[in-house]
MIBA-110577 format. One record per residue (C-alpha): residue in three letters; y, z, x. Coordinates in nm, 3 decimals, always signed. Last residue first. Layout:
BEGIN
ALA Y Z X
...
END
This chain:
BEGIN
GLU -0.911 -1.490 -3.163
ARG -0.726 -1.823 -2.995
LYS -0.491 -1.699 -2.729
ARG -0.150 -1.580 -2.852
VAL +0.119 -1.728 -2.608
MET +0.386 -1.473 -2.485
THR +0.667 -1.700 -2.290
LEU +0.830 -1.723 -1.962
ILE +1.086 -1.908 -1.839
THR +1.133 -2.109 -1.503
ALA +1.468 -2.284 -1.428
ILE +1.656 -2.585 -1.306
ALA +1.964 -2.699 -1.414
VAL +2.200 -3.000 -1.371
THR +1.880 -3.244 -1.233
GLU +1.988 -3.590 -1.194
GLY +1.855 -3.851 -1.466
THR +2.219 -4.040 -1.493
GLU +2.234 -3.917 -1.833
ASP +2.191 -3.540 -1.755
TYR +1.876 -3.327 -1.678
VAL +1.787 -2.995 -1.740
ASP +1.456 -2.902 -1.585
VAL +1.251 -2.619 -1.766
LEU +0.938 -2.528 -1.562
TRP +0.748 -2.345 -1.838
LYS +0.534 -1.996 -1.677
VAL +0.275 -1.915 -1.979
ILE +0.174 -1.556 -2.037
GLY -0.153 -1.481 -2.233
ARG -0.276 -1.322 -2.552
PRO -0.503 -1.171 -2.729
ILE -0.311 -0.927 -3.015
ALA -0.423 -0.578 -3.036
ALA -0.430 -0.461 -3.402
VAL -0.163 -0.278 -3.543
GLY -0.215 +0.074 -3.651
GLU +0.065 +0.228 -3.497
ARG +0.011 +0.084 -3.152
GLY -0.217 -0.181 -3.051
PRO -0.510 -0.129 -2.757
ASP -0.347 -0.357 -2.553
SER -0.487 -0.668 -2.466
GLU -0.508 -0.789 -2.081
GLN -0.282 -1.082 -2.016
GLU -0.411 -1.413 -1.866
ILE -0.152 -1.586 -1.676
LYS -0.055 -2.008 -1.705
GLU +0.137 -2.155 -1.470
ARG +0.366 -2.450 -1.495
VAL +0.342 -2.574 -1.829
THR +0.626 -2.837 -1.831
LEU +0.947 -2.875 -2.021
LYS +1.180 -3.193 -1.936
VAL +1.486 -3.124 -2.088
GLY +1.802 -3.366 -2.206
ILE +2.142 -3.353 -2.144
THR +2.454 -3.565 -2.235
MET +2.789 -3.530 -2.034
GLY +3.093 -3.609 -2.248
PRO +3.249 -3.226 -2.152
TYR +3.147 -3.172 -1.825
VAL +2.812 -3.026 -1.673
PRO +2.849 -2.913 -1.324
LYS +2.534 -2.993 -1.113
THR +2.242 -2.724 -0.979
PHE +2.265 -2.459 -1.199
ARG +1.927 -2.231 -1.081
CYS +1.715 -2.018 -1.265
GLU +1.438 -1.793 -1.151
ASP +1.158 -1.571 -1.316
LEU +1.347 -1.525 -1.688
GLY +1.171 -1.344 -1.949
TYR +0.898 -1.278 -2.188
ASN +1.017 -1.499 -2.477
LEU +0.795 -1.422 -2.758
LEU +0.518 -1.479 -2.982
VAL +0.431 -1.870 -2.920
PRO +0.114 -1.925 -3.118
GLY +0.331 -2.053 -3.430
LYS +0.582 -1.982 -3.674
LYS +0.859 -2.271 -3.718
ALA +1.110 -2.343 -3.426
ASP +0.974 -2.526 -3.188
VAL +1.204 -2.473 -2.899
PHE +1.254 -2.761 -2.657
LEU +1.607 -2.875 -2.744
GLY +1.758 -2.516 -2.847
ALA +1.604 -2.412 -2.506
ALA +1.806 -2.643 -2.345
LYS +2.116 -2.560 -2.550
SER +2.064 -2.185 -2.444
LEU +2.012 -2.278 -2.056
VAL +2.325 -2.546 -2.077
PHE +2.515 -2.254 -2.239
TYR +2.423 -1.999 -1.996
GLY +2.581 -2.237 -1.719
HIS +2.873 -2.262 -1.936
ALA +3.048 -2.608 -1.955
VAL +3.305 -2.708 -1.694
ARG +3.672 -2.763 -1.747
ARG +3.755 -3.070 -1.531
THR +3.765 -3.134 -1.151
PHE +3.513 -2.873 -1.044
PRO +3.463 -2.737 -0.713
THR +3.748 -2.495 -0.704
GLY +4.083 -2.498 -0.505
GLU +4.286 -2.608 -0.814
LEU +4.078 -2.528 -1.117
ALA +4.336 -2.318 -1.296
THR +4.503 -2.579 -1.518
GLU +4.206 -2.649 -1.672
ASP +4.190 -2.318 -1.842
MET +3.896 -2.228 -2.065
HIS +3.545 -2.270 -1.857
ALA +3.664 -2.275 -1.519
TYR +3.898 -1.952 -1.629
PHE +3.616 -1.714 -1.719
ASN +3.604 -1.678 -2.107
ASP +3.229 -1.520 -2.120
GLY +3.286 -1.327 -2.468
SER +2.936 -1.483 -2.549
VAL +3.008 -1.623 -2.922
ASN +3.342 -1.733 -2.847
ALA +3.322 -1.890 -2.511
PHE +2.992 -2.065 -2.682
ASN +3.211 -2.204 -2.942
HIS +3.515 -2.326 -2.713
ILE +3.242 -2.478 -2.470
ASP +3.046 -2.660 -2.747
ALA +3.377 -2.770 -2.911
GLU +3.477 -2.927 -2.539
SER +3.151 -3.155 -2.627
VAL +2.827 -3.152 -2.458
THR +2.576 -3.480 -2.573
HIS +2.233 -3.366 -2.618
LYS +1.895 -3.541 -2.592
ALA +1.589 -3.537 -2.787
THR +1.342 -3.342 -2.580
ILE +1.031 -3.438 -2.337
LEU +0.775 -3.191 -2.338
THR +0.518 -3.187 -2.057
GLU +0.187 -3.082 -1.971
GLY +0.130 -3.030 -1.606
VAL -0.092 -2.717 -1.645
ALA -0.261 -2.736 -1.941
LEU -0.224 -2.549 -2.286
ASP -0.531 -2.518 -2.489
ASP -0.650 -2.172 -2.426
PHE -0.269 -2.043 -2.473
TYR -0.294 -2.180 -2.818
LYS -0.078 -2.493 -2.886
LYS +0.192 -2.519 -3.130
PHE +0.459 -2.447 -2.904
PRO +0.353 -2.727 -2.686
HIS +0.449 -2.959 -2.931
VAL +0.140 -3.201 -3.011
PRO +0.164 -3.583 -2.967
THR +0.080 -3.531 -2.557
GLU +0.277 -3.595 -2.275
THR +0.113 -3.553 -1.922
GLN +0.354 -3.508 -1.627
ALA +0.226 -3.586 -1.254
GLY +0.368 -3.398 -1.000
GLY +0.758 -3.425 -0.876
VAL +0.820 -3.037 -0.901
GLN +0.451 -2.869 -0.837
TYR +0.241 -2.719 -1.120
GLN +0.048 -2.426 -1.057
ASN -0.324 -2.481 -1.070
THR -0.327 -2.478 -0.693
VAL -0.532 -2.751 -0.589
ALA -0.474 -3.002 -0.894
THR -0.081 -2.925 -0.833
ILE -0.143 -2.987 -0.493
ASP -0.266 -3.301 -0.552
THR +0.023 -3.413 -0.800
PRO +0.281 -3.267 -0.574
ASN +0.137 -3.549 -0.280
GLY -0.045 -3.359 +0.008
GLN -0.002 -3.034 +0.257
ILE -0.164 -2.758 +0.254
ALA -0.072 -2.473 +0.484
THR -0.361 -2.170 +0.510
ARG -0.336 -1.832 +0.483
GLN -0.675 -1.624 +0.518
MET -0.692 -1.341 +0.307
TYR -0.796 -0.969 +0.408
HIS -0.423 -0.899 +0.516
LEU -0.321 -1.028 +0.167
ILE -0.410 -0.718 -0.003
GLY -0.216 -0.499 +0.241
ARG +0.098 -0.713 +0.186
MET +0.037 -0.707 -0.177
GLY +0.063 -0.295 -0.179
GLY +0.089 -0.136 +0.193
MET -0.225 -0.032 +0.200
GLU -0.286 -0.015 +0.616
GLU -0.071 -0.128 +0.915
GLY -0.111 -0.160 +1.287
GLY +0.039 -0.086 +1.635
GLY -0.204 +0.214 +1.689
ALA +0.036 +0.527 +1.635
HIS +0.078 +0.510 +2.006
GLY +0.258 +0.196 +1.963
PRO +0.402 +0.093 +1.653
GLY +0.308 +0.231 +1.300
GLY +0.057 +0.287 +1.031
HIS +0.057 +0.317 +0.640
VAL +0.280 +0.044 +0.474
LEU +0.385 +0.120 +0.124
LEU +0.217 +0.045 -0.184
PRO -0.045 +0.295 -0.148
MET +0.162 +0.600 -0.046
PRO +0.183 +0.777 +0.284
SER +0.178 +1.143 +0.224
GLY +0.259 +1.358 +0.507
HIS +0.670 +1.375 +0.507
GLY +0.674 +1.457 +0.155
THR +0.588 +1.313 -0.195
SER +0.940 +1.344 -0.273
GLU +1.036 +1.404 -0.630
LYS +1.257 +1.725 -0.650
ALA +1.346 +1.677 -0.274
SER +1.490 +1.342 -0.322
SER +1.864 +1.462 -0.398
ARG +1.841 +1.778 -0.191
ASN +1.762 +1.612 +0.094
LEU +1.476 +1.448 +0.288
ILE +1.479 +1.097 +0.413
LEU +1.156 +1.014 +0.502
ILE +1.095 +0.738 +0.751
ARG +0.766 +0.543 +0.805
GLY +0.576 +0.361 +1.071
HIS +0.820 +0.482 +1.320
TYR +0.964 +0.341 +1.688
ALA +1.162 +0.012 +1.538
ALA +1.303 +0.253 +1.312
SER +1.486 +0.495 +1.534
GLU +1.835 +0.334 +1.539
LEU +1.890 +0.182 +1.188
VAL +1.696 +0.495 +1.060
TYR +1.870 +0.736 +1.227
THR +2.204 +0.605 +1.180
ARG +2.196 +0.589 +0.839
MET +2.064 +0.913 +0.793
ILE +2.361 +1.064 +0.990
ALA +2.610 +0.837 +0.830
PRO +2.496 +0.944 +0.484
ASP +2.515 +1.289 +0.557
PHE +2.274 +1.534 +0.318
THR +2.036 +1.589 +0.618
CYS +1.686 +1.610 +0.702
ILE +1.534 +1.305 +0.894
THR +1.133 +1.305 +0.868
SER +0.922 +1.095 +1.088
VAL +0.596 +0.869 +1.047
LEU +0.323 +0.707 +1.174
SER +0.445 +0.755 +1.539
GLY +0.525 +0.543 +1.827
LYS +0.623 +0.605 +2.191
GLY +0.655 +0.960 +2.114
MET +0.977 +0.974 +2.345
LYS +1.131 +0.800 +2.025
ALA +1.159 +1.110 +1.856
LEU +1.343 +1.242 +2.179
GLU +1.601 +0.958 +2.188
ILE +1.681 +0.969 +1.838
ALA +1.753 +1.374 +1.889
LYS +1.978 +1.250 +2.201
GLU +2.171 +1.034 +1.968
LEU +2.224 +1.279 +1.714
THR +2.369 +1.514 +1.980
LYS +2.281 +1.837 +2.171
TYR +1.899 +1.848 +2.101
PRO +1.679 +2.108 +2.079
MET +1.282 +2.181 +2.033
LEU +1.005 +2.312 +1.812
THR +0.640 +2.229 +1.902
SER +0.365 +2.225 +1.617
VAL +0.041 +2.336 +1.607
PRO -0.202 +2.388 +1.297
GLY -0.421 +2.141 +1.423
PHE -0.485 +1.801 +1.630
CYS -0.310 +1.914 +1.904
GLU -0.139 +1.662 +2.039
THR -0.027 +1.586 +2.423
GLU +0.208 +1.331 +2.541
HIS +0.569 +1.420 +2.371
THR +0.520 +1.775 +2.422
LEU +0.371 +1.694 +2.762
ARG +0.739 +1.595 +2.894
LYS +0.879 +1.901 +2.994
SER +1.154 +1.736 +3.131
PHE +1.350 +1.552 +2.830
PRO +1.237 +1.830 +2.615
ARG +1.371 +2.115 +2.797
ASP +1.365 +2.442 +2.540
ASN +0.997 +2.362 +2.432
LEU +0.907 +2.589 +2.185
LEU +0.549 +2.638 +2.062
LEU +0.461 +2.727 +1.709
VAL +0.075 +2.834 +1.611
PRO -0.055 +2.828 +1.301
PRO -0.393 +3.072 +1.269
ILE -0.703 +2.928 +1.403
PHE -1.046 +2.948 +1.217
ALA -1.346 +2.705 +1.272
GLY -1.624 +2.983 +1.129
LYS -1.841 +3.220 +1.251
GLU -1.645 +3.417 +1.469
ARG -1.354 +3.480 +1.233
GLU -1.603 +3.581 +0.970
ALA -1.512 +3.493 +0.589
GLY -1.308 +3.620 +0.299
VAL -0.982 +3.684 +0.448
VAL -0.905 +3.592 +0.817
ASP -0.667 +3.808 +1.028
PHE -0.521 +3.706 +1.364
GLN -0.564 +3.793 +1.741
GLU -0.695 +3.596 +1.971
ILE -0.511 +3.255 +1.838
ASP -0.176 +3.449 +1.828
GLY +0.054 +3.283 +1.647
PHE +0.477 +3.229 +1.690
VAL +0.680 +3.163 +2.008
VAL +0.401 +2.986 +2.192
PRO +0.550 +2.892 +2.542
THR +0.589 +2.530 +2.650
LYS +0.445 +2.453 +3.000
ALA +0.149 +2.654 +3.026
ALA +0.129 +2.661 +2.632
LEU +0.094 +2.283 +2.585
VAL -0.270 +2.285 +2.835
ALA -0.382 +2.595 +2.633
LEU -0.312 +2.413 +2.302
LYS -0.503 +2.132 +2.408
GLU -0.809 +2.328 +2.505
ARG -0.771 +2.538 +2.165
VAL -0.786 +2.249 +1.978
ARG -1.058 +2.095 +2.134
ALA -1.287 +2.422 +2.095
LEU -1.191 +2.451 +1.717
GLN -1.301 +2.056 +1.661
GLN -1.649 +2.193 +1.799
ARG -1.615 +2.513 +1.593
ASN -1.609 +2.289 +1.275
ILE -1.366 +2.135 +1.026
LEU -1.050 +2.331 +1.110
ALA -1.059 +2.619 +0.854
GLY -0.832 +2.716 +0.543
MET -0.512 +2.787 +0.475
ARG -0.361 +2.948 +0.188
VAL -0.592 +3.206 +0.095
GLY -0.432 +3.400 -0.195
ASP -0.696 +3.382 -0.411
VAL -1.053 +3.354 -0.220
ALA -1.184 +3.053 -0.270
PRO -1.004 +2.897 +0.025
ASP -1.209 +3.108 +0.299
GLY -0.975 +3.248 +0.547
VAL -0.623 +3.214 +0.660
VAL -0.317 +3.332 +0.464
THR +0.055 +3.199 +0.578
LYS +0.290 +3.442 +0.504
GLY +0.355 +3.482 +0.875
LEU +0.450 +3.108 +0.869
GLU +0.742 +3.134 +0.632
LYS +0.880 +3.407 +0.911
SER +0.813 +3.202 +1.202
LEU +1.008 +2.890 +1.021
ALA +1.291 +3.108 +0.970
LYS +1.332 +3.282 +1.295
GLN +1.261 +2.930 +1.490
VAL +1.501 +2.749 +1.263
ASP +1.794 +2.978 +1.317
GLY +1.751 +3.050 +1.668
LEU +1.750 +2.657 +1.717
LEU +2.065 +2.614 +1.528
LYS +2.297 +2.557 +1.830
GLU +2.047 +2.294 +1.986
PRO +2.070 +2.101 +1.670
VAL +1.670 +2.059 +1.572
ILE +1.369 +1.859 +1.672
ILE +1.031 +1.986 +1.528
ARG +0.737 +1.780 +1.704
ARG +0.386 +1.776 +1.563
ILE +0.475 +1.728 +1.187
ALA +0.117 +1.621 +1.018
THR +0.104 +1.238 +1.000
CYS -0.243 +1.227 +1.146
LYS -0.361 +1.549 +0.944
GLN -0.584 +1.808 +1.054
GLY -0.297 +2.069 +1.046
ALA -0.503 +2.295 +0.865
LYS -0.568 +2.070 +0.604
THR -0.204 +2.129 +0.498
VAL -0.071 +2.428 +0.725
MET +0.159 +2.256 +0.987
GLU +0.295 +2.014 +0.765
ARG +0.350 +2.272 +0.449
ARG +0.541 +2.446 +0.713
CYS +0.802 +2.182 +0.835
GLU +0.820 +2.079 +0.499
LYS +0.942 +2.461 +0.377
ILE +1.164 +2.460 +0.707
PHE +1.353 +2.132 +0.610
LEU +1.361 +2.205 +0.273
ASP +1.550 +2.558 +0.342
PHE +1.787 +2.404 +0.592
GLU +1.862 +2.098 +0.348
PRO +1.939 +2.312 +0.040
THR +2.204 +2.449 +0.279
GLY +2.261 +2.841 +0.355
PRO +2.164 +2.813 +0.697
VAL +2.277 +2.466 +0.849
ALA +2.201 +2.115 +0.722
ASP +2.493 +1.925 +0.863
GLU +2.359 +1.903 +1.235
GLY +2.044 +1.709 +1.052
LEU +1.747 +1.853 +1.135
ILE +1.460 +1.582 +1.302
ALA +1.098 +1.593 +1.220
ALA +0.858 +1.414 +1.453
ASN +0.514 +1.234 +1.462
LEU +0.349 +1.268 +1.770
SER +0.077 +1.048 +1.661
ASP -0.326 +1.007 +1.538
ALA -0.389 +0.649 +1.497
GLU -0.385 +0.382 +1.249
VAL -0.528 +0.073 +1.449
THR -0.583 -0.278 +1.283
PHE -0.836 -0.503 +1.420
PRO -0.826 -0.871 +1.308
VAL -1.133 -1.044 +1.463
SER -1.023 -1.307 +1.757
TYR -1.417 -1.394 +1.792
LYS -1.448 -1.309 +2.180
LEU -1.211 -1.037 +2.177
ILE -1.312 -0.841 +1.859
SER -1.664 -0.931 +1.971
PRO -1.613 -0.824 +2.319
HIS -1.520 -0.466 +2.209
ALA -1.115 -0.416 +2.347
ARG -0.982 -0.295 +2.016
LEU -1.253 -0.014 +2.032
LYS -1.165 +0.126 +2.344
LYS -0.796 +0.135 +2.255
GLY -0.876 +0.289 +1.936
THR -1.063 +0.547 +2.100
GLN -0.799 +0.665 +2.269
ALA -0.540 +0.657 +2.005
SER -0.744 +0.873 +1.797
GLY -0.872 +0.825 +1.467
THR -0.859 +0.523 +1.224
PHE -1.023 +0.194 +1.264
THR -1.009 -0.122 +1.059
VAL -1.188 -0.448 +1.104
VAL -1.163 -0.758 +0.927
ASP -1.458 -1.036 +0.975
GLN -1.428 -1.397 +0.932
SER -1.390 -1.442 +1.307
ARG -1.725 -1.265 +1.371
VAL -1.874 -0.872 +1.395
PRO -2.195 -0.863 +1.497
ASP -2.141 -0.596 +1.786
LEU -1.878 -0.409 +1.577
ILE -2.161 -0.181 +1.437
GLY -2.341 -0.132 +1.773
ARG -2.328 +0.269 +1.743
GLY -2.238 +0.378 +1.381
ALA -2.227 +0.727 +1.448
GLY -2.405 +0.852 +1.146
VAL -2.334 +0.793 +0.754
VAL -2.318 +0.425 +0.727
LEU -2.219 +0.298 +0.402
GLN -2.204 -0.057 +0.201
LEU -1.984 -0.172 -0.064
ALA -1.964 -0.538 -0.220
GLY -2.311 -0.608 -0.144
GLU -2.417 -0.601 -0.498
PRO -2.139 -0.623 -0.702
LEU -1.907 -0.301 -0.793
ILE -1.929 -0.126 -1.139
GLY -2.280 -0.038 -1.144
SER -2.197 +0.337 -1.146
ALA -2.479 +0.436 -0.943
ILE -2.329 +0.276 -0.654
ILE -2.024 +0.429 -0.696
ASP -2.170 +0.779 -0.725
ARG -2.390 +0.746 -0.465
VAL -2.076 +0.622 -0.316
MET -1.914 +0.963 -0.366
ALA -2.194 +1.170 -0.220
GLU -2.204 +0.996 +0.111
THR -1.851 +1.026 +0.124
LEU -1.884 +1.401 +0.104
TYR -2.171 +1.427 +0.364
SER -1.983 +1.196 +0.593
THR -1.779 +1.471 +0.739
GLN -1.889 +1.529 +1.103
GLU -2.031 +1.170 +1.111
SER -1.704 +1.032 +1.078
PRO -1.695 +0.738 +0.801
LYS -1.839 +0.404 +0.873
VAL -1.775 +0.186 +0.563
VAL -1.877 -0.194 +0.538
ALA -1.685 -0.384 +0.285
PRO -1.640 -0.662 +0.079
VAL -1.373 -0.924 +0.048
GLY -1.211 -1.046 -0.265
ALA -0.863 -0.931 -0.220
MET -0.873 -0.641 -0.446
LEU -1.179 -0.529 -0.285
ASN -1.025 -0.519 +0.070
VAL -0.721 -0.314 -0.094
ALA -0.913 -0.061 -0.269
ILE -1.183 -0.047 +0.018
LYS -0.909 +0.117 +0.224
GLU -0.732 +0.377 +0.066
LEU -1.077 +0.455 -0.095
MET -1.261 +0.503 +0.233
GLY -0.993 +0.728 +0.444
TRP -0.916 +0.927 +0.097
ILE -1.280 +1.036 +0.090
PRO -1.365 +1.180 +0.402
PHE -1.012 +1.250 +0.502
ASN -1.002 +1.427 +0.800
PHE -1.343 +1.314 +0.975
ALA -1.217 +0.967 +1.087
ASN -1.274 +0.618 +0.953
ILE -1.455 +0.303 +1.050
HIS -1.363 +0.041 +0.809
VAL -1.547 -0.303 +0.865
ALA -1.403 -0.552 +0.634
VAL -1.678 -0.830 +0.576
GLY -1.675 -1.250 +0.611
HIS -1.558 -1.503 +0.380
LYS -1.193 -1.450 +0.386
PRO -1.033 -1.451 +0.061
VAL -0.830 -1.719 -0.002
LEU -0.444 -1.774 +0.023
ILE -0.237 -2.087 -0.004
HIS +0.094 -2.197 +0.166
HIS +0.264 -2.491 +0.046
GLY +0.372 -2.842 +0.150
ILE +0.515 -3.150 +0.021
PHE +0.482 -3.515 +0.031
THR +0.625 -3.770 -0.261
ASN +0.937 -3.635 -0.273
GLU +1.134 -3.926 -0.183
LYS +1.276 -3.786 +0.124
SER +0.981 -3.604 +0.230
LEU +0.841 -3.268 +0.342
ARG +0.983 -3.079 +0.085
ILE +0.806 -2.677 +0.137
THR +0.738 -2.515 -0.234
GLU +0.790 -2.187 -0.223
GLY +0.623 -1.895 -0.161
GLU +0.244 -1.763 -0.135
VAL +0.006 -1.912 -0.371
TYR -0.293 -1.678 -0.410
TYR -0.661 -1.706 -0.466
PRO -0.926 -1.576 -0.707
GLU -0.717 -1.693 -0.983
ASP -0.549 -1.530 -1.262
PRO -0.222 -1.514 -1.035
PHE -0.083 -1.187 -0.853
ARG +0.167 -0.919 -0.953
ARG -0.023 -0.777 -1.265
ARG -0.329 -0.726 -1.087
LEU -0.108 -0.521 -0.866
SER -0.217 -0.217 -1.118
SER -0.574 -0.231 -0.946
ASN -0.421 -0.130 -0.621
ALA -0.217 +0.191 -0.782
PHE -0.544 +0.324 -0.964
LEU -0.766 +0.286 -0.668
ASN -0.495 +0.444 -0.424
GLY -0.514 +0.751 -0.702
ILE -0.877 +0.804 -0.636
GLY -0.798 +0.866 -0.275
GLY -0.521 +1.076 -0.375
GLU -0.759 +1.249 -0.634
ILE -0.984 +1.349 -0.358
ASP -0.829 +1.362 -0.045
VAL -0.498 +1.501 -0.125
TRP -0.642 +1.730 -0.392
SER -0.876 +1.858 -0.123
ASP -0.613 +2.002 +0.068
ALA -0.449 +2.150 -0.253
ARG -0.788 +2.304 -0.343
THR -0.799 +2.453 +0.022
ALA -1.015 +2.276 +0.264
GLY -1.247 +2.423 +0.529
THR -1.496 +2.086 +0.515
MET -1.747 +2.303 +0.301
HIS -1.479 +2.349 +0.023
SER -1.461 +1.974 +0.005
MET -1.866 +1.991 -0.142
ARG -1.692 +2.143 -0.435
TYR -1.411 +1.943 -0.511
TYR -1.619 +1.671 -0.483
GLN -1.817 +1.803 -0.769
GLU -1.520 +1.845 -0.953
LYS -1.428 +1.473 -0.921
ARG -1.682 +1.329 -1.144
ASP -1.473 +1.200 -1.423
LEU -1.208 +1.071 -1.178
LEU -1.484 +0.877 -0.983
TYR -1.578 +0.687 -1.338
LEU -1.173 +0.629 -1.421
ALA -1.123 +0.506 -1.034
LEU -1.418 +0.278 -1.065
ALA -1.306 +0.100 -1.415
LYS -0.965 +0.083 -1.253
LEU -1.114 -0.085 -0.976
MET -1.272 -0.340 -1.196
ARG -1.007 -0.427 -1.387
GLY -0.806 -0.484 -1.079
ARG -1.079 -0.736 -0.932
GLU -1.084 -0.915 -1.265
PRO -0.691 -0.955 -1.253
PHE -0.743 -1.123 -0.937
THR -0.996 -1.338 -1.036
MET -1.387 -1.277 -0.958
ARG -1.602 -1.581 -0.793
ARG -1.448 -1.427 -0.479
LEU -1.619 -1.130 -0.531
ALA -1.979 -1.230 -0.630
PRO -1.937 -1.476 -0.333
GLY -1.868 -1.191 -0.109
GLY -2.109 -0.907 -0.202
ASN -2.406 -1.106 -0.125
LYS -2.395 -1.365 +0.125
ARG -2.114 -1.155 +0.345
GLY -2.219 -0.823 +0.265
TYR -2.568 -0.884 +0.381
GLU -2.449 -1.064 +0.684
LEU -2.294 -0.746 +0.806
ILE -2.635 -0.526 +0.714
ALA -2.818 -0.814 +0.910
ALA -2.654 -0.784 +1.195
TYR -2.623 -0.405 +1.176
ASP -2.957 -0.364 +1.182
LEU -2.999 +0.029 +1.120
GLY -3.226 +0.192 +1.387
GLU -3.015 +0.474 +1.444
SER -2.759 +0.576 +1.177
SER -2.819 +0.927 +1.146
ALA -2.653 +1.218 +0.951
THR -2.756 +1.582 +0.952
GLY -2.776 +1.878 +0.697
ILE -2.537 +2.147 +0.630
LEU -2.607 +2.386 +0.927
GLU -2.400 +2.708 +0.892
GLY -2.095 +2.749 +1.068
THR -1.959 +2.987 +0.792
LEU -1.644 +2.841 +0.682
ALA -1.652 +2.473 +0.826
HIS -1.997 +2.425 +0.721
TYR -2.179 +2.227 +0.981
GLN -2.275 +1.850 +0.997
PRO -2.568 +1.778 +1.282
ILE -2.629 +1.456 +1.416
GLY -2.961 +1.293 +1.325
ASP -3.304 +1.414 +1.401
GLY -3.449 +1.052 +1.434
ASP -3.429 +0.707 +1.277
GLY -3.139 +0.666 +0.982
PRO -3.211 +0.766 +0.634
THR -3.234 +0.461 +0.393
TRP -3.076 +0.464 +0.063
GLN -3.085 +0.032 -0.074
GLY -2.906 -0.289 -0.109
LEU -2.911 -0.378 +0.199
VAL -2.722 -0.047 +0.315
TYR -2.673 +0.261 +0.202
ASN -2.711 +0.513 +0.460
HIS -2.888 +0.859 +0.358
LEU -2.788 +1.197 +0.444
LYS -3.084 +1.431 +0.567
GLN -3.046 +1.756 +0.386
MET -3.092 +2.133 +0.503
END
């Protein structure tokens, strides 16, 4: 028997006392104990704030992203030891894949977001807000990392994924974390954290671990901290009302178990791909992780006329499920995590079965392969039937956190939507249909009650990740009973750990603060053409004022011939009645192309290529006889990672430069404005 250790204040330490026992899901044997008694949570949180926080805030988004990628690769190399330990939770290899490689996949996915953030420790959000007539006073929004810690309180069912999907986001934001997994399965979390700490990839204080009950962990949270909780809705409500959460207005996110629903469309009759996909999805969601998923399908809502067909088909598929030790070939479902959880599921099932009879599965008579039923936490898949779902409401209020689902009929799509809503908010629902009208109606009428909706049919099935799989770059959470929170969500999730602040001032001053050029700010001319400068030598606000060009009718004709764009406004002056134009007008893309001709330096230099166009607006017609010039200003510089090179060509150190292209006429008015990107070589 082992006693788990907490990793706090830069060292591994056991908690006081005997600790909470942890049991093998398949044999019932004692694995070890976990204790967090005697820990000083005020010191632990302050250690994260004073050590991990500053170190992470000094890193730019690309640096944090590369850190996550390195960690993901490091853990992936060690995945097999986690699979071996995960077997003790009762999980099959497929169950463990979701937890282990799914969790590591979160690190990879969030690390890739480094390319969508600036090469800075902060993020400048949205567009500049003009606050004055002469544009000497503007506003913007900047987001900076909070100066606290993220406290993550996780559930027992995903001891690895639950940790990694959360810390991937807060670490990208530049905020350290204190992770408290469930004391029932924290042995698996501890094993991974030992590897993370040993790797030396994270700064000291960026990650701390509490393996026990964690009583008192929320007492020292303050306004700069962020708390997340995954678990039951009841516990989430209690924690949300914690005095420290309320007193200091601490952001608190709940992702709670919910009564998720899957709806079969009326078009999905037996013999259609959708009917078969629905049965397969329901079976999978019932038996994966032995039903211990916050996203599992708890309510199966089908057309009244298809109730018998679905019951027969689903029962047949569930009957193929072999329960037992996942190490034995052919076993498709393991055990619940311990016999304590088994007792809870049996208790809730008894409550439901009193009103909605069991139509498949006998919890007293079932076979277990490779293990002893009386010692492990085994239970077979169980299907209930609620023939009057609008009056028998327990189905929509009571959840068995195991392989238990309830089948129920509906008469019309509107009634199906109403039934789905009766769960009072869920993490996910599925609509299985090939009818666009059904899917559109369902999504628009029920989306307010669900955090995620899967449209399942023959078109999506091949690559669909399924009902129960939240994705790193999409939000995970749901309204009402599901907790009202959001996790992950790509950039949205990262910004949750940052403080959004409005900044106001002169464009030059806002440029100095954000390191992004603001229109109207001071521009600096240098004697050297900016295309002759390396990435390292360019400065934000540096501007080239070009020679000018007078646009002629020949320009318009020639551009039309080259581009093939013979739009009437450019070529037929007799067709302009009822248009905004008084004469033939130059092509917008001619104006932009001519601007490039004016600002490009033709000789070979540090500029490698045109990388793209972020935005472009044509703000004033350009007629023959008008003279245009360009102000080309360095708007922003973004570091870019050097690839290893292809086909023997050495990697080129480079960065991306965003340029503000302001094309103006002889009156000084802007006729076109764009942001273009070039790839620029760095000094070796």
